[in-house]
N, CA, C and O atoms as a GROMACS GRO file, in nm:
protein
  608
    1MET      N    1   0.084  -0.119   0.000
    1MET     CA    2   0.000   0.000   0.000
    1MET      C    3   0.089   0.125   0.000
    1MET      O    4   0.195   0.127   0.061
    2THR      N    5   0.043   0.227  -0.068
    2THR     CA    6   0.118   0.350  -0.084
    2THR      C    7   0.110   0.435   0.042
    2THR      O    8   0.001   0.458   0.095
    3VAL      N    9   0.223   0.482   0.090
    3VAL     CA   10   0.229   0.572   0.205
    3VAL      C   11   0.242   0.714   0.154
    3VAL      O   12   0.318   0.740   0.060
    4TYR      N   13   0.169   0.806   0.214
    4TYR     CA   14   0.174   0.948   0.177
    4TYR      C   15   0.256   1.021   0.283
    4TYR      O   16   0.232   1.004   0.402
    5GLU      N   17   0.351   1.103   0.239
    5GLU     CA   18   0.431   1.184   0.331
    5GLU      C   19   0.434   1.327   0.280
    5GLU      O   20   0.440   1.352   0.159
    6SER      N   21   0.431   1.421   0.375
    6SER     CA   22   0.434   1.562   0.337
    6SER      C   23   0.486   1.644   0.454
    6SER      O   24   0.472   1.605   0.570
    7ASN      N   25   0.546   1.759   0.422
    7ASN     CA   26   0.580   1.857   0.524
    7ASN      C   27   0.466   1.955   0.534
    7ASN      O   28   0.406   1.993   0.434
    8LEU      N   29   0.435   1.995   0.655
    8LEU     CA   30   0.328   2.092   0.681
    8LEU      C   31   0.394   2.218   0.736
    8LEU      O   32   0.448   2.216   0.847
    9GLU      N   33   0.388   2.325   0.660
    9GLU     CA   34   0.457   2.449   0.698
    9GLU      C   35   0.404   2.510   0.826
    9GLU      O   36   0.480   2.566   0.906
   10ASN      N   37   0.271   2.500   0.847
   10ASN     CA   38   0.210   2.570   0.960
   10ASN      C   39   0.074   2.508   0.992
   10ASN      O   40   0.035   2.407   0.934
   11GLU      N   41   0.004   2.570   1.085
   11GLU     CA   42  -0.126   2.521   1.127
   11GLU      C   43  -0.225   2.519   1.011
   11GLU      O   44  -0.304   2.425   0.999
   12SER      N   45  -0.222   2.620   0.927
   12SER     CA   46  -0.313   2.626   0.812
   12SER      C   47  -0.293   2.509   0.718
   12SER      O   48  -0.390   2.454   0.665
   13ALA      N   49  -0.169   2.470   0.697
   13ALA     CA   50  -0.141   2.356   0.609
   13ALA      C   51  -0.192   2.225   0.671
   13ALA      O   52  -0.236   2.135   0.599
   14THR      N   53  -0.185   2.216   0.803
   14THR     CA   54  -0.234   2.097   0.873
   14THR      C   55  -0.386   2.088   0.860
   14THR      O   56  -0.439   1.981   0.831
   15VAL      N   57  -0.454   2.200   0.880
   15VAL     CA   58  -0.600   2.205   0.865
   15VAL      C   59  -0.638   2.172   0.721
   15VAL      O   60  -0.732   2.096   0.697
   16ALA      N   61  -0.565   2.229   0.624
   16ALA     CA   62  -0.596   2.207   0.483
   16ALA      C   63  -0.583   2.059   0.445
   16ALA      O   64  -0.664   2.009   0.367
   17LEU      N   65  -0.484   1.990   0.497
   17LEU     CA   66  -0.470   1.848   0.467
   17LEU      C   67  -0.586   1.770   0.528
   17LEU      O   68  -0.638   1.677   0.466
   18GLY      N   69  -0.627   1.807   0.648
   18GLY     CA   70  -0.745   1.745   0.709
   18GLY      C   71  -0.869   1.766   0.623
   18GLY      O   72  -0.949   1.674   0.605
   19GLN      N   73  -0.883   1.886   0.569
   19GLN     CA   74  -0.997   1.917   0.482
   19GLN      C   75  -0.992   1.833   0.355
   19GLN      O   76  -1.094   1.783   0.308
   20GLN      N   77  -0.872   1.819   0.299
   20GLN     CA   78  -0.856   1.742   0.176
   20GLN      C   79  -0.895   1.596   0.200
   20GLN      O   80  -0.964   1.536   0.117
   21ILE      N   81  -0.851   1.539   0.310
   21ILE     CA   82  -0.886   1.400   0.341
   21ILE      C   83  -1.036   1.386   0.364
   21ILE      O   84  -1.096   1.288   0.320
   22ALA      N   85  -1.096   1.482   0.430
   22ALA     CA   86  -1.240   1.477   0.459
   22ALA      C   87  -1.323   1.464   0.333
   22ALA      O   88  -1.429   1.402   0.334
   23GLN      N   89  -1.276   1.522   0.225
   23GLN     CA   90  -1.350   1.516   0.098
   23GLN      C   91  -1.366   1.372   0.047
   23GLN      O   92  -1.454   1.345  -0.035
   24HIS      N   93  -1.284   1.283   0.094
   24HIS     CA   94  -1.284   1.145   0.045
   24HIS      C   95  -1.333   1.044   0.148
   24HIS      O   96  -1.328   0.924   0.125
   25LEU      N   97  -1.382   1.093   0.262
   25LEU     CA   98  -1.426   1.002   0.368
   25LEU      C   99  -1.569   0.954   0.344
   25LEU      O  100  -1.655   1.027   0.294
   26THR      N  101  -1.590   0.830   0.381
   26THR     CA  102  -1.724   0.771   0.385
   26THR      C  103  -1.735   0.697   0.517
   26THR      O  104  -1.635   0.670   0.584
   27THR      N  105  -1.855   0.664   0.554
   27THR     CA  106  -1.874   0.585   0.676
   27THR      C  107  -1.878   0.438   0.638
   27THR      O  108  -1.929   0.404   0.532
   28PRO      N  109  -1.826   0.351   0.720
   28PRO     CA  110  -1.747   0.376   0.840
   28PRO      C  111  -1.599   0.394   0.807
   28PRO      O  112  -1.546   0.330   0.716
   29THR      N  113  -1.534   0.482   0.881
   29THR     CA  114  -1.390   0.502   0.868
   29THR      C  115  -1.331   0.524   1.007
   29THR      O  116  -1.389   0.594   1.090
   30VAL      N  117  -1.216   0.462   1.031
   30VAL     CA  118  -1.142   0.481   1.156
   30VAL      C  119  -1.004   0.535   1.120
   30VAL      O  120  -0.931   0.477   1.039
   31ILE      N  121  -0.969   0.647   1.183
   31ILE     CA  122  -0.839   0.711   1.160
   31ILE      C  123  -0.765   0.720   1.293
   31ILE      O  124  -0.816   0.776   1.390
   32TYR      N  125  -0.645   0.664   1.297
   32TYR     CA  126  -0.558   0.675   1.414
   32TYR      C  127  -0.467   0.794   1.393
   32TYR      O  128  -0.412   0.813   1.284
   33LEU      N  129  -0.451   0.876   1.498
   33LEU     CA  130  -0.362   0.992   1.494
   33LEU      C  131  -0.258   0.978   1.605
   33LEU      O  132  -0.293   0.976   1.724
   34SER      N  133  -0.133   0.968   1.567
   34SER     CA  134  -0.025   0.952   1.664
   34SER      C  135   0.078   1.062   1.642
   34SER      O  136   0.086   1.122   1.535
   35GLY      N  137   0.157   1.086   1.746
   35GLY     CA  138   0.263   1.186   1.740
   35GLY      C  139   0.281   1.250   1.875
   35GLY      O  140   0.204   1.226   1.968
   36ASP      N  141   0.384   1.332   1.886
   36ASP     CA  142   0.414   1.398   2.012
   36ASP      C  143   0.304   1.493   2.054
   36ASP      O  144   0.221   1.535   1.973
   37LEU      N  145   0.304   1.528   2.183
   37LEU     CA  146   0.213   1.632   2.232
   37LEU      C  147   0.235   1.760   2.152
   37LEU      O  148   0.349   1.802   2.132
   38GLY      N  149   0.128   1.821   2.109
   38GLY     CA  150   0.138   1.948   2.038
   38GLY      C  151   0.180   1.938   1.893
   38GLY      O  152   0.204   2.040   1.828
   39ALA      N  153   0.188   1.816   1.839
   39ALA     CA  154   0.235   1.799   1.701
   39ALA      C  155   0.131   1.839   1.598
   39ALA      O  156   0.166   1.867   1.483
   40GLY      N  157   0.003   1.841   1.635
   40GLY     CA  158  -0.099   1.884   1.540
   40GLY      C  159  -0.213   1.786   1.518
   40GLY      O  160  -0.287   1.799   1.420
   41LYS      N  161  -0.229   1.688   1.606
   41LYS     CA  162  -0.335   1.588   1.588
   41LYS      C  163  -0.473   1.652   1.595
   41LYS      O  164  -0.559   1.624   1.512
   42THR      N  165  -0.495   1.737   1.695
   42THR     CA  166  -0.625   1.804   1.707
   42THR      C  167  -0.644   1.907   1.596
   42THR      O  168  -0.756   1.925   1.548
   43THR      N  169  -0.538   1.973   1.556
   43THR     CA  170  -0.547   2.069   1.445
   43THR      C  171  -0.589   1.997   1.317
   43THR      O  172  -0.675   2.046   1.244
   44PHE      N  173  -0.530   1.883   1.290
   44PHE     CA  174  -0.568   1.803   1.175
   44PHE      C  175  -0.715   1.762   1.186
   44PHE      O  176  -0.790   1.772   1.089
   45SER      N  177  -0.754   1.716   1.304
   45SER     CA  178  -0.894   1.674   1.327
   45SER      C  179  -0.990   1.789   1.303
   45SER      O  180  -1.099   1.770   1.249
   46ARG      N  181  -0.951   1.909   1.345
   46ARG     CA  182  -1.034   2.026   1.322
   46ARG      C  183  -1.061   2.046   1.173
   46ARG      O  184  -1.174   2.075   1.133
   47GLY      N  185  -0.958   2.029   1.092
   47GLY     CA  186  -0.975   2.041   0.947
   47GLY      C  187  -1.074   1.939   0.894
   47GLY      O  188  -1.158   1.972   0.810
   48VAL      N  189  -1.065   1.816   0.941
   48VAL     CA  190  -1.156   1.711   0.896
   48VAL      C  191  -1.299   1.743   0.938
   48VAL      O  192  -1.391   1.743   0.856
   49ILE      N  193  -1.317   1.772   1.066
   49ILE     CA  194  -1.452   1.791   1.122
   49ILE      C  195  -1.521   1.913   1.062
   49ILE      O  196  -1.639   1.907   1.030
   50ARG      N  197  -1.450   2.021   1.047
   50ARG     CA  198  -1.510   2.140   0.986
   50ARG      C  199  -1.544   2.116   0.839
   50ARG      O  200  -1.647   2.162   0.790
   51SER      N  201  -1.457   2.045   0.770
   51SER     CA  202  -1.483   2.017   0.629
   51SER      C  203  -1.605   1.927   0.611
   51SER      O  204  -1.671   1.931   0.508
   52LEU      N  205  -1.634   1.846   0.712
   52LEU     CA  206  -1.751   1.759   0.706
   52LEU      C  207  -1.880   1.832   0.743
   52LEU      O  208  -1.988   1.774   0.738
   53GLY      N  209  -1.868   1.961   0.781
   53GLY     CA  210  -1.988   2.041   0.801
   53GLY      C  211  -2.009   2.100   0.939
   53GLY      O  212  -2.108   2.170   0.960
   54HIS      N  213  -1.921   2.074   1.034
   54HIS     CA  214  -1.939   2.132   1.168
   54HIS      C  215  -1.902   2.280   1.164
   54HIS      O  216  -1.796   2.317   1.113
   55GLN      N  217  -1.990   2.364   1.218
   55GLN     CA  218  -1.970   2.509   1.213
   55GLN      C  219  -1.902   2.566   1.338
   55GLN      O  220  -1.838   2.671   1.329
   56GLY      N  221  -1.914   2.502   1.451
   56GLY     CA  222  -1.863   2.558   1.576
   56GLY      C  223  -1.718   2.523   1.602
   56GLY      O  224  -1.645   2.478   1.514
   57ALA      N  225  -1.679   2.544   1.726
   57ALA     CA  226  -1.543   2.514   1.770
   57ALA      C  227  -1.520   2.363   1.770
   57ALA      O  228  -1.612   2.284   1.793
   58VAL      N  229  -1.398   2.325   1.745
   58VAL     CA  230  -1.355   2.185   1.756
   58VAL      C  231  -1.249   2.184   1.865
   58VAL      O  232  -1.135   2.226   1.844
   59LYS      N  233  -1.290   2.136   1.982
   59LYS     CA  234  -1.196   2.138   2.094
   59LYS      C  235  -1.137   2.000   2.116
   59LYS      O  236  -1.193   1.898   2.074
   60SER      N  237  -1.024   1.999   2.180
   60SER     CA  238  -0.958   1.874   2.212
   60SER      C  239  -1.041   1.798   2.314
   60SER      O  240  -1.084   1.855   2.415
   61PRO      N  241  -1.066   1.669   2.289
   61PRO     CA  242  -1.143   1.590   2.385
   61PRO      C  243  -1.058   1.529   2.496
   61PRO      O  244  -1.091   1.422   2.549
   62THR      N  245  -0.948   1.596   2.532
   62THR     CA  246  -0.854   1.540   2.630
   62THR      C  247  -0.922   1.500   2.761
   62THR      O  248  -0.893   1.393   2.814
   63TYR      N  249  -1.011   1.583   2.813
   63TYR     CA  250  -1.073   1.552   2.943
   63TYR      C  251  -1.203   1.476   2.929
   63TYR      O  252  -1.236   1.395   3.016
   64ALA      N  253  -1.278   1.499   2.822
   64ALA     CA  254  -1.404   1.429   2.800
   64ALA      C  255  -1.382   1.291   2.736
   64ALA      O  256  -1.472   1.208   2.737
   65LEU      N  257  -1.265   1.267   2.681
   65LEU     CA  258  -1.226   1.148   2.606
   65LEU      C  259  -1.287   1.141   2.467
   65LEU      O  260  -1.223   1.090   2.375
   66VAL      N  261  -1.410   1.193   2.449
   66VAL     CA  262  -1.472   1.190   2.316
   66VAL      C  263  -1.560   1.313   2.299
   66VAL      O  264  -1.631   1.355   2.390
   67GLU      N  265  -1.554   1.370   2.179
   67GLU     CA  266  -1.642   1.479   2.139
   67GLU      C  267  -1.723   1.428   2.020
   67GLU      O  268  -1.666   1.394   1.917
   68PRO      N  269  -1.857   1.422   2.034
   68PRO     CA  270  -1.941   1.374   1.925
   68PRO      C  271  -1.990   1.489   1.836
   68PRO      O  272  -2.012   1.600   1.883
   69TYR      N  273  -2.006   1.460   1.709
   69TYR     CA  274  -2.059   1.556   1.612
   69TYR      C  275  -2.161   1.484   1.524
   69TYR      O  276  -2.129   1.383   1.462
   70GLU      N  277  -2.282   1.536   1.520
   70GLU     CA  278  -2.386   1.484   1.431
   70GLU      C  279  -2.380   1.565   1.304
   70GLU      O  280  -2.417   1.683   1.304
   71LEU      N  281  -2.334   1.505   1.195
   71LEU     CA  282  -2.316   1.577   1.071
   71LEU      C  283  -2.390   1.506   0.958
   71LEU      O  284  -2.438   1.393   0.974
   72GLU      N  285  -2.400   1.572   0.845
   72GLU     CA  286  -2.472   1.515   0.731
   72GLU      C  287  -2.418   1.378   0.690
   72GLU      O  288  -2.495   1.289   0.654
   73ILE      N  289  -2.287   1.361   0.695
   73ILE     CA  290  -2.225   1.234   0.654
   73ILE      C  291  -2.258   1.121   0.751
   73ILE      O  292  -2.255   1.004   0.714
   74GLY      N  293  -2.289   1.156   0.875
   74GLY     CA  294  -2.316   1.058   0.981
   74GLY      C  295  -2.260   1.109   1.112
   74GLY      O  296  -2.242   1.229   1.130
   75GLU      N  297  -2.233   1.018   1.201
   75GLU     CA  298  -2.176   1.055   1.330
   75GLU      C  299  -2.024   1.061   1.318
   75GLU      O  300  -1.961   0.972   1.261
   76VAL      N  301  -1.967   1.167   1.374
   76VAL     CA  302  -1.823   1.181   1.377
   76VAL      C  303  -1.783   1.188   1.523
   76VAL      O  304  -1.835   1.270   1.599
   77PHE      N  305  -1.691   1.102   1.563
   77PHE     CA  306  -1.643   1.099   1.700
   77PHE      C  307  -1.494   1.127   1.702
   77PHE      O  308  -1.415   1.063   1.631
   78HIS      N  309  -1.456   1.224   1.784
   78HIS     CA  310  -1.316   1.262   1.798
   78HIS      C  311  -1.272   1.219   1.938
   78HIS      O  312  -1.318   1.274   2.038
   79PHE      N  313  -1.185   1.122   1.944
   79PHE     CA  314  -1.135   1.068   2.071
   79PHE      C  315  -0.995   1.119   2.100
   79PHE      O  316  -0.915   1.141   2.009
   80ASP      N  317  -0.966   1.138   2.228
   80ASP     CA  318  -0.830   1.164   2.274
   80ASP      C  319  -0.806   1.070   2.391
   80ASP      O  320  -0.859   1.091   2.500
   81LEU      N  321  -0.727   0.968   2.368
   81LEU     CA  322  -0.706   0.864   2.470
   81LEU      C  323  -0.578   0.887   2.551
   81LEU      O  324  -0.531   0.797   2.620
   82TYR      N  325  -0.523   1.007   2.543
   82TYR     CA  326  -0.397   1.038   2.612
   82TYR      C  327  -0.404   1.007   2.761
   82TYR      O  328  -0.309   0.951   2.816
   83ARG      N  329  -0.513   1.042   2.826
   83ARG     CA  330  -0.524   1.027   2.971
   83ARG      C  331  -0.570   0.888   3.015
   83ARG      O  332  -0.587   0.865   3.135
   84VAL      N  333  -0.590   0.798   2.923
   84VAL     CA  334  -0.638   0.664   2.958
   84VAL      C  335  -0.519   0.582   3.009
   84VAL      O  336  -0.424   0.555   2.935
   85ALA      N  337  -0.526   0.542   3.135
   85ALA     CA  338  -0.418   0.465   3.195
   85ALA      C  339  -0.437   0.315   3.172
   85ALA      O  340  -0.340   0.241   3.160
   86ASP      N  341  -0.562   0.272   3.165
   86ASP     CA  342  -0.594   0.131   3.148
   86ASP      C  343  -0.706   0.120   3.045
   86ASP      O  344  -0.810   0.183   3.061
   87PRO      N  345  -0.685   0.041   2.939
   87PRO     CA  346  -0.789   0.029   2.837
   87PRO      C  347  -0.926  -0.013   2.892
   87PRO      O  348  -1.028   0.013   2.828
   88GLU      N  349  -0.929  -0.075   3.008
   88GLU     CA  350  -1.056  -0.113   3.068
   88GLU      C  351  -1.145   0.008   3.095
   88GLU      O  352  -1.267  -0.003   3.096
   89GLU      N  353  -1.083   0.126   3.116
   89GLU     CA  354  -1.161   0.250   3.134
   89GLU      C  355  -1.251   0.272   3.013
   89GLU      O  356  -1.363   0.321   3.026
   90LEU      N  357  -1.202   0.237   2.896
   90LEU     CA  358  -1.278   0.256   2.773
   90LEU      C  359  -1.396   0.160   2.766
   90LEU      O  360  -1.500   0.194   2.711
   91GLU      N  361  -1.379   0.042   2.823
   91GLU     CA  362  -1.489  -0.055   2.827
   91GLU      C  363  -1.604   0.002   2.910
   91GLU      O  364  -1.720  -0.014   2.874
   92PHE      N  365  -1.572   0.069   3.020
   92PHE     CA  366  -1.676   0.128   3.106
   92PHE      C  367  -1.752   0.240   3.036
   92PHE      O  368  -1.870   0.260   3.063
   93MET      N  369  -1.685   0.312   2.947
   93MET     CA  370  -1.754   0.421   2.876
   93MET      C  371  -1.828   0.371   2.752
   93MET      O  372  -1.892   0.450   2.682
   94GLY      N  373  -1.820   0.241   2.724
   94GLY     CA  374  -1.891   0.184   2.610
   94GLY      C  375  -1.830   0.221   2.478
   94GLY      O  376  -1.901   0.248   2.381
   95ILE      N  377  -1.697   0.224   2.472
   95ILE     CA  378  -1.629   0.273   2.352
   95ILE      C  379  -1.667   0.196   2.226
   95ILE      O  380  -1.671   0.254   2.118
   96ARG      N  381  -1.695   0.070   2.237
   96ARG     CA  382  -1.728  -0.010   2.118
   96ARG      C  383  -1.854   0.042   2.050
   96ARG      O  384  -1.871   0.025   1.929
   97ASP      N  385  -1.943   0.104   2.127
   97ASP     CA  386  -2.070   0.154   2.072
   97ASP      C  387  -2.052   0.272   1.977
   97ASP      O  388  -2.143   0.303   1.900
   98TYR      N  389  -1.938   0.336   1.980
   98TYR     CA  390  -1.912   0.452   1.894
   98TYR      C  391  -1.873   0.411   1.752
   98TYR      O  392  -1.894   0.486   1.657
   99PHE      N  393  -1.816   0.294   1.739
   99PHE     CA  394  -1.763   0.247   1.610
   99PHE      C  395  -1.873   0.170   1.536
   99PHE      O  396  -1.881   0.048   1.545
  100THR      N  397  -1.956   0.245   1.462
  100THR     CA  398  -2.069   0.186   1.392
  100THR      C  399  -2.050   0.200   1.241
  100THR      O  400  -1.954   0.262   1.195
  101ASP      N  401  -2.142   0.143   1.166
  101ASP     CA  402  -2.137   0.155   1.020
  101ASP      C  403  -2.169   0.297   0.973
  101ASP      O  404  -2.149   0.329   0.856
  102ASN      N  405  -2.218   0.382   1.064
  102ASN     CA  406  -2.257   0.518   1.031
  102ASN      C  407  -2.164   0.620   1.095
  102ASN      O  408  -2.202   0.735   1.116
  103SER      N  409  -2.040   0.579   1.127
  103SER     CA  410  -1.952   0.672   1.198
  103SER      C  411  -1.815   0.686   1.132
  103SER      O  412  -1.766   0.598   1.062
  104ILE      N  413  -1.759   0.803   1.159
  104ILE     CA  414  -1.619   0.830   1.129
  104ILE      C  415  -1.555   0.858   1.264
  104ILE      O  416  -1.601   0.944   1.338
  105CYS      N  417  -1.451   0.785   1.296
  105CYS     CA  418  -1.386   0.798   1.427
  105CYS      C  419  -1.240   0.841   1.409
  105CYS      O  420  -1.161   0.774   1.343
  106LEU      N  421  -1.208   0.955   1.470
  106LEU     CA  422  -1.071   1.007   1.472
  106LEU      C  423  -1.018   0.979   1.612
  106LEU      O  424  -1.073   1.027   1.711
  107VAL      N  425  -0.911   0.901   1.622
  107VAL     CA  426  -0.863   0.855   1.752
  107VAL      C  427  -0.720   0.902   1.775
  107VAL      O  428  -0.626   0.853   1.713
  108GLU      N  429  -0.705   1.000   1.866
  108GLU     CA  430  -0.571   1.042   1.908
  108GLU      C  431  -0.522   0.948   2.017
  108GLU      O  432  -0.600   0.903   2.101
  109TRP      N  433  -0.394   0.917   2.015
  109TRP     CA  434  -0.328   0.827   2.109
  109TRP      C  435  -0.394   0.688   2.107
  109TRP      O  436  -0.432   0.636   2.212
  110PRO      N  437  -0.409   0.627   1.989
  110PRO     CA  438  -0.479   0.499   1.979
  110PRO      C  439  -0.414   0.384   2.055
  110PRO      O  440  -0.483   0.288   2.093
  111ASN      N  441  -0.284   0.391   2.079
  111ASN     CA  442  -0.218   0.282   2.153
  111ASN      C  443  -0.275   0.264   2.292
  111ASN      O  444  -0.269   0.155   2.348
  112ASN      N  445  -0.332   0.371   2.349
  112ASN     CA  446  -0.389   0.362   2.483
  112ASN      C  447  -0.524   0.289   2.483
  112ASN      O  448  -0.579   0.260   2.590
  113GLY      N  449  -0.576   0.259   2.366
  113GLY     CA  450  -0.700   0.183   2.355
  113GLY      C  451  -0.680   0.046   2.292
  113GLY      O  452  -0.775  -0.019   2.250
  114HIS      N  453  -0.554   0.004   2.287
  114HIS     CA  454  -0.518  -0.122   2.222
  114HIS      C  455  -0.608  -0.237   2.270
  114HIS      O  456  -0.626  -0.258   2.390
  115GLY      N  457  -0.662  -0.309   2.174
  115GLY     CA  458  -0.744  -0.425   2.205
  115GLY      C  459  -0.891  -0.394   2.221
  115GLY      O  460  -0.974  -0.485   2.218
  116LEU      N  461  -0.925  -0.266   2.236
  116LEU     CA  462  -1.066  -0.230   2.255
  116LEU      C  463  -1.122  -0.145   2.142
  116LEU      O  464  -1.243  -0.123   2.135
  117ILE      N  465  -1.036  -0.096   2.056
  117ILE     CA  466  -1.086  -0.016   1.943
  117ILE      C  467  -1.056  -0.091   1.814
  117ILE      O  468  -0.957  -0.164   1.804
  118PRO      N  469  -1.142  -0.072   1.714
  118PRO     CA  470  -1.121  -0.142   1.587
  118PRO      C  471  -0.993  -0.098   1.519
  118PRO      O  472  -0.936   0.007   1.550
  119LYS      N  473  -0.949  -0.179   1.426
  119LYS     CA  474  -0.831  -0.144   1.346
  119LYS      C  475  -0.862  -0.021   1.262
  119LYS      O  476  -0.977   0.006   1.227
  120ALA      N  477  -0.758   0.052   1.231
  120ALA     CA  478  -0.772   0.176   1.155
  120ALA      C  479  -0.780   0.148   1.005
  120ALA      O  480  -0.735   0.044   0.956
  121ASP      N  481  -0.839   0.245   0.935
  121ASP     CA  482  -0.830   0.247   0.789
  121ASP      C  483  -0.708   0.329   0.748
  121ASP      O  484  -0.642   0.299   0.648
  122LEU      N  485  -0.679   0.434   0.828
  122LEU     CA  486  -0.561   0.518   0.807
  122LEU      C  487  -0.488   0.532   0.940
  122LEU      O  488  -0.550   0.554   1.044
  123GLU      N  489  -0.357   0.520   0.936
  123GLU     CA  490  -0.272   0.551   1.052
  123GLU      C  491  -0.192   0.674   1.015
  123GLU      O  492  -0.115   0.674   0.919
  124ILE      N  493  -0.211   0.780   1.091
  124ILE     CA  494  -0.146   0.908   1.063
  124ILE      C  495  -0.050   0.938   1.176
  124ILE      O  496  -0.085   0.932   1.293
  125TYR      N  497   0.073   0.972   1.138
  125TYR     CA  498   0.175   1.009   1.236
  125TYR      C  499   0.225   1.149   1.203
  125TYR      O  500   0.271   1.176   1.092
  126ILE      N  501   0.217   1.236   1.301
  126ILE     CA  502   0.262   1.375   1.284
  126ILE      C  503   0.380   1.398   1.376
  126ILE      O  504   0.373   1.370   1.496
  127SER      N  505   0.489   1.449   1.320
  127SER     CA  506   0.609   1.474   1.401
  127SER      C  507   0.665   1.612   1.372
  127SER      O  508   0.631   1.674   1.271
  128TYR      N  509   0.750   1.658   1.461
  128TYR     CA  510   0.820   1.785   1.442
  128TYR      C  511   0.934   1.765   1.344
  128TYR      O  512   1.005   1.664   1.349
  129LYS      N  513   0.952   1.860   1.255
  129LYS     CA  514   1.068   1.860   1.166
  129LYS      C  515   1.110   2.005   1.151
  129LYS      O  516   1.048   2.082   1.077
  130ASP      N  517   1.215   2.042   1.222
  130ASP     CA  518   1.261   2.181   1.229
  130ASP      C  519   1.145   2.268   1.278
  130ASP      O  520   1.089   2.241   1.384
  131GLN      N  521   1.109   2.372   1.203
  131GLN     CA  522   1.000   2.460   1.243
  131GLN      C  523   0.866   2.415   1.182
  131GLN      O  524   0.764   2.483   1.197
  132GLN      N  525   0.868   2.301   1.116
  132GLN     CA  526   0.748   2.250   1.050
  132GLN      C  527   0.705   2.120   1.114
  132GLN      O  528   0.763   2.074   1.214
  133ARG      N  529   0.604   2.062   1.056
  133ARG     CA  530   0.560   1.929   1.095
  133ARG      C  531   0.575   1.839   0.973
  133ARG      O  532   0.566   1.884   0.859
  134GLN      N  533   0.596   1.713   0.999
  134GLN     CA  534   0.596   1.614   0.893
  134GLN      C  535   0.483   1.518   0.922
  134GLN      O  536   0.464   1.474   1.035
  135ILE      N  537   0.406   1.485   0.818
  135ILE     CA  538   0.295   1.393   0.834
  135ILE      C  539   0.316   1.272   0.746
  135ILE      O  540   0.355   1.284   0.630
  136THR      N  541   0.291   1.155   0.803
  136THR     CA  542   0.297   1.030   0.730
  136THR      C  543   0.160   0.965   0.742
  136THR      O  544   0.109   0.946   0.853
  137ILE      N  545   0.100   0.932   0.629
  137ILE     CA  546  -0.032   0.871   0.627
  137ILE      C  547  -0.019   0.733   0.566
  137ILE      O  548   0.015   0.718   0.448
  138LYS      N  549  -0.047   0.633   0.647
  138LYS     CA  550  -0.032   0.494   0.604
  138LYS      C  551  -0.172   0.431   0.594
  138LYS      O  552  -0.242   0.421   0.694
  139PRO      N  553  -0.210   0.388   0.475
  139PRO     CA  554  -0.337   0.316   0.462
  139PRO      C  555  -0.320   0.173   0.514
  139PRO      O  556  -0.218   0.109   0.487
  140VAL      N  557  -0.417   0.124   0.588
  140VAL     CA  558  -0.409  -0.013   0.638
  140VAL      C  559  -0.536  -0.092   0.604
  140VAL      O  560  -0.561  -0.199   0.660
  141SER      N  561  -0.615  -0.038   0.512
  141SER     CA  562  -0.732  -0.109   0.459
  141SER      C  563  -0.750  -0.063   0.315
  141SER      O  564  -0.685   0.031   0.269
  142GLU      N  565  -0.838  -0.131   0.244
  142GLU     CA  566  -0.865  -0.089   0.106
  142GLU      C  567  -0.927   0.050   0.105
  142GLU      O  568  -0.896   0.132   0.019
  143ALA      N  569  -1.016   0.077   0.201
  143ALA     CA  570  -1.078   0.211   0.209
  143ALA      C  571  -0.971   0.316   0.233
  143ALA      O  572  -0.974   0.424   0.173
  144GLY      N  573  -0.876   0.286   0.319
  144GLY     CA  574  -0.766   0.378   0.345
  144GLY      C  575  -0.679   0.400   0.223
  144GLY      O  576  -0.637   0.513   0.198
  145GLN      N  577  -0.654   0.295   0.147
  145GLN     CA  578  -0.574   0.308   0.025
  145GLN      C  579  -0.645   0.396  -0.076
  145GLN      O  580  -0.581   0.475  -0.145
  146THR      N  581  -0.777   0.383  -0.085
  146THR     CA  582  -0.854   0.467  -0.177
  146THR      C  583  -0.839   0.613  -0.141
  146THR      O  584  -0.822   0.697  -0.229
  147ILE      N  585  -0.844   0.645  -0.013
  147ILE     CA  586  -0.829   0.784   0.033
  147ILE      C  587  -0.689   0.836  -0.001
  147ILE      O  588  -0.676   0.944  -0.058
  148VAL      N  589  -0.586   0.759   0.033
  148VAL     CA  590  -0.448   0.802   0.008
  148VAL      C  591  -0.422   0.821  -0.141
  148VAL      O  592  -0.348   0.912  -0.179
  149SER      N  593  -0.480   0.737  -0.224
  149SER     CA  594  -0.456   0.747  -0.367
  149SER      C  595  -0.512   0.876  -0.426
  149SER      O  596  -0.472   0.915  -0.536
  150LYS      N  597  -0.602   0.941  -0.355
  150LYS     CA  598  -0.662   1.065  -0.404
  150LYS      C  599  -0.592   1.191  -0.354
  150LYS      O  600  -0.629   1.302  -0.392
  151LEU      N  601  -0.492   1.174  -0.268
  151LEU     CA  602  -0.420   1.290  -0.216
  151LEU      C  603  -0.320   1.340  -0.318
  151LEU      O  604  -0.258   1.261  -0.390
  152ARG      N  605  -0.304   1.470  -0.325
  152ARG     CA  606  -0.210   1.531  -0.421
  152ARG      C  607  -0.073   1.541  -0.359
  152ARG      O  608   0.021   1.589  -0.423
   0.00000   0.00000   0.00000
C-alpha cells in the first residue's frame, strides 16, 4: 500500500490536509492519529470535522475522552485517549458503541485503547521537523488506500 508523506509548513497547512482527506471520507472510517504532544493531531482533526460540516469550535477531547458531532455524513467521534491509563476504562464508557457503520472515528493516542478499538483504515503520524511538521499517512485497509490514492 502507498504511504503518503508531506511537510506541513504551519497550522493552516495541517488544517488544509485534514480538509482534503475529509473530501474522500465515507462511513465507516477509523483514523488513528499519533505523534508527540502538540504535534498537530487536534489541528488536523479540526480540518476534517469542519470540512464535514461542523460550524462551531472543535476542541480537544482530552478531558471528555470523546467529542461527538452529528453531521450530514453521519456521526463523527473525535477521541483523545492520552489520559487513559488502562484500556478497561474505555470498556466502562462503552467505547465499542461509537464504532458503527454510520460513523467516522478520529482517535488520538490509539495505543492507549489497544485491544478495545477497531483497526484503523488510516494511521497518521505527525512529528516535528525543524519549524514545520511532517505527516505520514499509512493506509491499512482498502478504504484507506482509496483515500491516500486521491491525495495530491
